[in-house]
Chimera marker file (.cmm) of the C-alpha trace (Angstrom):
<marker_set name="trace">
<marker id="1" x="45.256" y="11.049" z="-31.547" r="1" g="1" b="0" radius="0.5"/>
<marker id="2" x="46.768" y="8.431" z="-29.329" r="1" g="1" b="0" radius="0.5"/>
<marker id="3" x="43.064" y="7.392" z="-28.401" r="1" g="1" b="0" radius="0.5"/>
<marker id="4" x="42.138" y="7.268" z="-31.977" r="1" g="1" b="0" radius="0.5"/>
<marker id="5" x="45.178" y="4.921" z="-32.816" r="1" g="1" b="0" radius="0.5"/>
<marker id="6" x="44.241" y="2.788" z="-30.007" r="1" g="1" b="0" radius="0.5"/>
<marker id="7" x="40.664" y="2.464" z="-30.956" r="1" g="1" b="0" radius="0.5"/>
<marker id="8" x="41.586" y="1.675" z="-34.588" r="1" g="1" b="0" radius="0.5"/>
<marker id="9" x="43.810" y="-1.054" z="-33.472" r="1" g="1" b="0" radius="0.5"/>
<marker id="10" x="41.217" y="-2.549" z="-31.156" r="1" g="1" b="0" radius="0.5"/>
<marker id="11" x="38.478" y="-2.094" z="-33.797" r="1" g="1" b="0" radius="0.5"/>
<marker id="12" x="40.811" y="-4.080" z="-36.423" r="1" g="1" b="0" radius="0.5"/>
<marker id="13" x="41.648" y="-6.804" z="-34.084" r="1" g="1" b="0" radius="0.5"/>
<marker id="14" x="38.019" y="-7.249" z="-32.887" r="1" g="1" b="0" radius="0.5"/>
<marker id="15" x="36.430" y="-7.216" z="-36.574" r="1" g="1" b="0" radius="0.5"/>
<marker id="16" x="39.196" y="-9.701" z="-37.757" r="1" g="1" b="0" radius="0.5"/>
<marker id="17" x="38.719" y="-11.962" z="-34.782" r="1" g="1" b="0" radius="0.5"/>
<marker id="18" x="34.917" y="-11.829" z="-35.234" r="1" g="1" b="0" radius="0.5"/>
<marker id="19" x="35.125" y="-12.244" z="-38.979" r="1" g="1" b="0" radius="0.5"/>
<marker id="20" x="37.460" y="-15.116" z="-38.582" r="1" g="1" b="0" radius="0.5"/>
<marker id="21" x="35.231" y="-16.984" z="-35.994" r="1" g="1" b="0" radius="0.5"/>
<marker id="22" x="32.129" y="-16.481" z="-38.091" r="1" g="1" b="0" radius="0.5"/>
<marker id="23" x="33.786" y="-17.944" z="-41.460" r="1" g="1" b="0" radius="0.5"/>
<marker id="24" x="34.813" y="-20.989" z="-39.297" r="1" g="1" b="0" radius="0.5"/>
<marker id="25" x="31.155" y="-21.368" z="-38.054" r="1" g="1" b="0" radius="0.5"/>
<marker id="26" x="32.122" y="-20.686" z="-34.534" r="1" g="1" b="0" radius="0.5"/>
<marker id="27" x="29.615" y="-19.261" z="-31.974" r="1" g="1" b="0" radius="0.5"/>
<marker id="28" x="30.831" y="-16.929" z="-29.634" r="1" g="1" b="0" radius="0.5"/>
<marker id="29" x="30.141" y="-14.172" z="-27.094" r="1" g="1" b="0" radius="0.5"/>
<marker id="30" x="31.891" y="-11.036" z="-27.093" r="1" g="1" b="0" radius="0.5"/>
<marker id="31" x="31.910" y="-8.509" z="-24.381" r="1" g="1" b="0" radius="0.5"/>
<marker id="32" x="32.513" y="-4.808" z="-24.881" r="1" g="1" b="0" radius="0.5"/>
<marker id="33" x="32.639" y="-2.346" z="-21.725" r="1" g="1" b="0" radius="0.5"/>
<marker id="34" x="32.665" y="1.218" z="-21.810" r="1" g="1" b="0" radius="0.5"/>
<marker id="35" x="33.196" y="2.953" z="-18.520" r="1" g="1" b="0" radius="0.5"/>
<marker id="36" x="32.307" y="6.482" z="-19.924" r="1" g="1" b="0" radius="0.5"/>
<marker id="37" x="29.869" y="5.893" z="-22.720" r="1" g="1" b="0" radius="0.5"/>
<marker id="38" x="29.420" y="9.188" z="-24.333" r="1" g="1" b="0" radius="0.5"/>
<marker id="39" x="25.608" y="8.982" z="-24.911" r="1" g="1" b="0" radius="0.5"/>
<marker id="40" x="25.091" y="8.245" z="-21.220" r="1" g="1" b="0" radius="0.5"/>
<marker id="41" x="27.240" y="10.812" z="-19.770" r="1" g="1" b="0" radius="0.5"/>
<marker id="42" x="24.648" y="13.647" z="-19.777" r="1" g="1" b="0" radius="0.5"/>
<marker id="43" x="21.985" y="11.175" z="-18.258" r="1" g="1" b="0" radius="0.5"/>
<marker id="44" x="24.390" y="10.183" z="-15.481" r="1" g="1" b="0" radius="0.5"/>
<marker id="45" x="23.482" y="13.204" z="-13.211" r="1" g="1" b="0" radius="0.5"/>
<marker id="46" x="21.031" y="10.797" z="-11.252" r="1" g="1" b="0" radius="0.5"/>
<marker id="47" x="19.784" y="7.290" z="-10.858" r="1" g="1" b="0" radius="0.5"/>
<marker id="48" x="16.406" y="8.286" z="-11.876" r="1" g="1" b="0" radius="0.5"/>
<marker id="49" x="17.572" y="8.282" z="-15.310" r="1" g="1" b="0" radius="0.5"/>
<marker id="50" x="18.803" y="4.653" z="-15.184" r="1" g="1" b="0" radius="0.5"/>
<marker id="51" x="15.427" y="3.333" z="-16.569" r="1" g="1" b="0" radius="0.5"/>
<marker id="52" x="15.827" y="5.686" z="-19.678" r="1" g="1" b="0" radius="0.5"/>
<marker id="53" x="19.354" y="4.580" z="-20.686" r="1" g="1" b="0" radius="0.5"/>
<marker id="54" x="18.221" y="1.565" z="-22.644" r="1" g="1" b="0" radius="0.5"/>
<marker id="55" x="16.645" y="3.822" z="-25.173" r="1" g="1" b="0" radius="0.5"/>
<marker id="56" x="20.175" y="5.302" z="-25.842" r="1" g="1" b="0" radius="0.5"/>
<marker id="57" x="21.868" y="1.784" z="-25.892" r="1" g="1" b="0" radius="0.5"/>
<marker id="58" x="19.184" y="0.516" z="-28.228" r="1" g="1" b="0" radius="0.5"/>
<marker id="59" x="20.311" y="2.727" z="-31.141" r="1" g="1" b="0" radius="0.5"/>
<marker id="60" x="24.071" y="1.657" z="-30.403" r="1" g="1" b="0" radius="0.5"/>
<marker id="61" x="23.084" y="-1.886" z="-30.495" r="1" g="1" b="0" radius="0.5"/>
<marker id="62" x="21.600" y="-1.450" z="-33.848" r="1" g="1" b="0" radius="0.5"/>
<marker id="63" x="24.752" y="0.160" z="-35.064" r="1" g="1" b="0" radius="0.5"/>
<marker id="64" x="26.912" y="-2.763" z="-34.052" r="1" g="1" b="0" radius="0.5"/>
<marker id="65" x="24.457" y="-5.391" z="-35.383" r="1" g="1" b="0" radius="0.5"/>
<marker id="66" x="24.311" y="-3.387" z="-38.624" r="1" g="1" b="0" radius="0.5"/>
<marker id="67" x="28.010" y="-3.252" z="-39.087" r="1" g="1" b="0" radius="0.5"/>
<marker id="68" x="28.420" y="-6.866" z="-38.428" r="1" g="1" b="0" radius="0.5"/>
<marker id="69" x="25.281" y="-7.475" z="-40.793" r="1" g="1" b="0" radius="0.5"/>
<marker id="70" x="27.287" y="-5.834" z="-43.649" r="1" g="1" b="0" radius="0.5"/>
<marker id="71" x="30.135" y="-8.080" z="-43.045" r="1" g="1" b="0" radius="0.5"/>
<marker id="72" x="27.935" y="-10.934" z="-43.407" r="1" g="1" b="0" radius="0.5"/>
<marker id="73" x="27.918" y="-12.054" z="-39.823" r="1" g="1" b="0" radius="0.5"/>
<marker id="74" x="24.734" y="-12.783" z="-38.063" r="1" g="1" b="0" radius="0.5"/>
<marker id="75" x="24.679" y="-11.672" z="-34.491" r="1" g="1" b="0" radius="0.5"/>
<marker id="76" x="22.493" y="-10.748" z="-31.492" r="1" g="1" b="0" radius="0.5"/>
<marker id="77" x="23.590" y="-7.512" z="-29.621" r="1" g="1" b="0" radius="0.5"/>
<marker id="78" x="22.442" y="-6.764" z="-26.065" r="1" g="1" b="0" radius="0.5"/>
<marker id="79" x="23.414" y="-4.140" z="-23.622" r="1" g="1" b="0" radius="0.5"/>
<marker id="80" x="23.072" y="-3.434" z="-20.016" r="1" g="1" b="0" radius="0.5"/>
<marker id="81" x="23.871" y="-0.630" z="-17.643" r="1" g="1" b="0" radius="0.5"/>
<marker id="82" x="24.594" y="-1.196" z="-13.912" r="1" g="1" b="0" radius="0.5"/>
<marker id="83" x="25.883" y="2.008" z="-13.076" r="1" g="1" b="0" radius="0.5"/>
<marker id="84" x="25.913" y="5.106" z="-15.369" r="1" g="1" b="0" radius="0.5"/>
<marker id="85" x="27.597" y="6.260" z="-17.520" r="1" g="1" b="0" radius="0.5"/>
<marker id="86" x="29.253" y="2.719" z="-17.577" r="1" g="1" b="0" radius="0.5"/>
<marker id="87" x="27.728" y="0.061" z="-20.069" r="1" g="1" b="0" radius="0.5"/>
<marker id="88" x="28.353" y="-3.438" z="-21.291" r="1" g="1" b="0" radius="0.5"/>
<marker id="89" x="27.532" y="-4.725" z="-24.635" r="1" g="1" b="0" radius="0.5"/>
<marker id="90" x="27.318" y="-8.392" z="-25.448" r="1" g="1" b="0" radius="0.5"/>
<marker id="91" x="27.711" y="-9.500" z="-28.929" r="1" g="1" b="0" radius="0.5"/>
<marker id="92" x="26.732" y="-12.970" z="-29.703" r="1" g="1" b="0" radius="0.5"/>
<marker id="93" x="27.921" y="-14.340" z="-32.964" r="1" g="1" b="0" radius="0.5"/>
<marker id="94" x="25.605" y="-16.939" z="-34.820" r="1" g="1" b="0" radius="0.5"/>
<marker id="95" x="26.518" y="-19.577" z="-37.210" r="1" g="1" b="0" radius="0.5"/>
<marker id="96" x="26.282" y="-18.518" z="-40.936" r="1" g="1" b="0" radius="0.5"/>
<link id1="1" id2="2" r="1" g="1" b="0" radius="0.2"/>
<link id1="2" id2="3" r="1" g="1" b="0" radius="0.2"/>
<link id1="3" id2="4" r="1" g="1" b="0" radius="0.2"/>
<link id1="4" id2="5" r="1" g="1" b="0" radius="0.2"/>
<link id1="5" id2="6" r="1" g="1" b="0" radius="0.2"/>
<link id1="6" id2="7" r="1" g="1" b="0" radius="0.2"/>
<link id1="7" id2="8" r="1" g="1" b="0" radius="0.2"/>
<link id1="8" id2="9" r="1" g="1" b="0" radius="0.2"/>
<link id1="9" id2="10" r="1" g="1" b="0" radius="0.2"/>
<link id1="10" id2="11" r="1" g="1" b="0" radius="0.2"/>
<link id1="11" id2="12" r="1" g="1" b="0" radius="0.2"/>
<link id1="12" id2="13" r="1" g="1" b="0" radius="0.2"/>
<link id1="13" id2="14" r="1" g="1" b="0" radius="0.2"/>
<link id1="14" id2="15" r="1" g="1" b="0" radius="0.2"/>
<link id1="15" id2="16" r="1" g="1" b="0" radius="0.2"/>
<link id1="16" id2="17" r="1" g="1" b="0" radius="0.2"/>
<link id1="17" id2="18" r="1" g="1" b="0" radius="0.2"/>
<link id1="18" id2="19" r="1" g="1" b="0" radius="0.2"/>
<link id1="19" id2="20" r="1" g="1" b="0" radius="0.2"/>
<link id1="20" id2="21" r="1" g="1" b="0" radius="0.2"/>
<link id1="21" id2="22" r="1" g="1" b="0" radius="0.2"/>
<link id1="22" id2="23" r="1" g="1" b="0" radius="0.2"/>
<link id1="23" id2="24" r="1" g="1" b="0" radius="0.2"/>
<link id1="24" id2="25" r="1" g="1" b="0" radius="0.2"/>
<link id1="25" id2="26" r="1" g="1" b="0" radius="0.2"/>
<link id1="26" id2="27" r="1" g="1" b="0" radius="0.2"/>
<link id1="27" id2="28" r="1" g="1" b="0" radius="0.2"/>
<link id1="28" id2="29" r="1" g="1" b="0" radius="0.2"/>
<link id1="29" id2="30" r="1" g="1" b="0" radius="0.2"/>
<link id1="30" id2="31" r="1" g="1" b="0" radius="0.2"/>
<link id1="31" id2="32" r="1" g="1" b="0" radius="0.2"/>
<link id1="32" id2="33" r="1" g="1" b="0" radius="0.2"/>
<link id1="33" id2="34" r="1" g="1" b="0" radius="0.2"/>
<link id1="34" id2="35" r="1" g="1" b="0" radius="0.2"/>
<link id1="35" id2="36" r="1" g="1" b="0" radius="0.2"/>
<link id1="36" id2="37" r="1" g="1" b="0" radius="0.2"/>
<link id1="37" id2="38" r="1" g="1" b="0" radius="0.2"/>
<link id1="38" id2="39" r="1" g="1" b="0" radius="0.2"/>
<link id1="39" id2="40" r="1" g="1" b="0" radius="0.2"/>
<link id1="40" id2="41" r="1" g="1" b="0" radius="0.2"/>
<link id1="41" id2="42" r="1" g="1" b="0" radius="0.2"/>
<link id1="42" id2="43" r="1" g="1" b="0" radius="0.2"/>
<link id1="43" id2="44" r="1" g="1" b="0" radius="0.2"/>
<link id1="44" id2="45" r="1" g="1" b="0" radius="0.2"/>
<link id1="45" id2="46" r="1" g="1" b="0" radius="0.2"/>
<link id1="46" id2="47" r="1" g="1" b="0" radius="0.2"/>
<link id1="47" id2="48" r="1" g="1" b="0" radius="0.2"/>
<link id1="48" id2="49" r="1" g="1" b="0" radius="0.2"/>
<link id1="49" id2="50" r="1" g="1" b="0" radius="0.2"/>
<link id1="50" id2="51" r="1" g="1" b="0" radius="0.2"/>
<link id1="51" id2="52" r="1" g="1" b="0" radius="0.2"/>
<link id1="52" id2="53" r="1" g="1" b="0" radius="0.2"/>
<link id1="53" id2="54" r="1" g="1" b="0" radius="0.2"/>
<link id1="54" id2="55" r="1" g="1" b="0" radius="0.2"/>
<link id1="55" id2="56" r="1" g="1" b="0" radius="0.2"/>
<link id1="56" id2="57" r="1" g="1" b="0" radius="0.2"/>
<link id1="57" id2="58" r="1" g="1" b="0" radius="0.2"/>
<link id1="58" id2="59" r="1" g="1" b="0" radius="0.2"/>
<link id1="59" id2="60" r="1" g="1" b="0" radius="0.2"/>
<link id1="60" id2="61" r="1" g="1" b="0" radius="0.2"/>
<link id1="61" id2="62" r="1" g="1" b="0" radius="0.2"/>
<link id1="62" id2="63" r="1" g="1" b="0" radius="0.2"/>
<link id1="63" id2="64" r="1" g="1" b="0" radius="0.2"/>
<link id1="64" id2="65" r="1" g="1" b="0" radius="0.2"/>
<link id1="65" id2="66" r="1" g="1" b="0" radius="0.2"/>
<link id1="66" id2="67" r="1" g="1" b="0" radius="0.2"/>
<link id1="67" id2="68" r="1" g="1" b="0" radius="0.2"/>
<link id1="68" id2="69" r="1" g="1" b="0" radius="0.2"/>
<link id1="69" id2="70" r="1" g="1" b="0" radius="0.2"/>
<link id1="70" id2="71" r="1" g="1" b="0" radius="0.2"/>
<link id1="71" id2="72" r="1" g="1" b="0" radius="0.2"/>
<link id1="72" id2="73" r="1" g="1" b="0" radius="0.2"/>
<link id1="73" id2="74" r="1" g="1" b="0" radius="0.2"/>
<link id1="74" id2="75" r="1" g="1" b="0" radius="0.2"/>
<link id1="75" id2="76" r="1" g="1" b="0" radius="0.2"/>
<link id1="76" id2="77" r="1" g="1" b="0" radius="0.2"/>
<link id1="77" id2="78" r="1" g="1" b="0" radius="0.2"/>
<link id1="78" id2="79" r="1" g="1" b="0" radius="0.2"/>
<link id1="79" id2="80" r="1" g="1" b="0" radius="0.2"/>
<link id1="80" id2="81" r="1" g="1" b="0" radius="0.2"/>
<link id1="81" id2="82" r="1" g="1" b="0" radius="0.2"/>
<link id1="82" id2="83" r="1" g="1" b="0" radius="0.2"/>
<link id1="83" id2="84" r="1" g="1" b="0" radius="0.2"/>
<link id1="84" id2="85" r="1" g="1" b="0" radius="0.2"/>
<link id1="85" id2="86" r="1" g="1" b="0" radius="0.2"/>
<link id1="86" id2="87" r="1" g="1" b="0" radius="0.2"/>
<link id1="87" id2="88" r="1" g="1" b="0" radius="0.2"/>
<link id1="88" id2="89" r="1" g="1" b="0" radius="0.2"/>
<link id1="89" id2="90" r="1" g="1" b="0" radius="0.2"/>
<link id1="90" id2="91" r="1" g="1" b="0" radius="0.2"/>
<link id1="91" id2="92" r="1" g="1" b="0" radius="0.2"/>
<link id1="92" id2="93" r="1" g="1" b="0" radius="0.2"/>
<link id1="93" id2="94" r="1" g="1" b="0" radius="0.2"/>
<link id1="94" id2="95" r="1" g="1" b="0" radius="0.2"/>
<link id1="95" id2="96" r="1" g="1" b="0" radius="0.2"/>
</marker_set>
């Protein structure tokens, strides 16, 4: 329950910050890092699966970009994995 409340707080702060920046025509890069990304936990058993991690991250990048697009915010979302199951998403907000 506490994790959900923390997530909602961070989510609301991030979305409001991104939306205000986009309304003002600012371009910015936001970095989201997850040290235990759930979609990668099952693959993290060995380093041989590191090359397959991008397939799982592409779906999540699409979800983030689609959510921002529904708010009217143009963005580019990329992801990288250096050690599993940790990953980093970079969200670049473009001018409206």
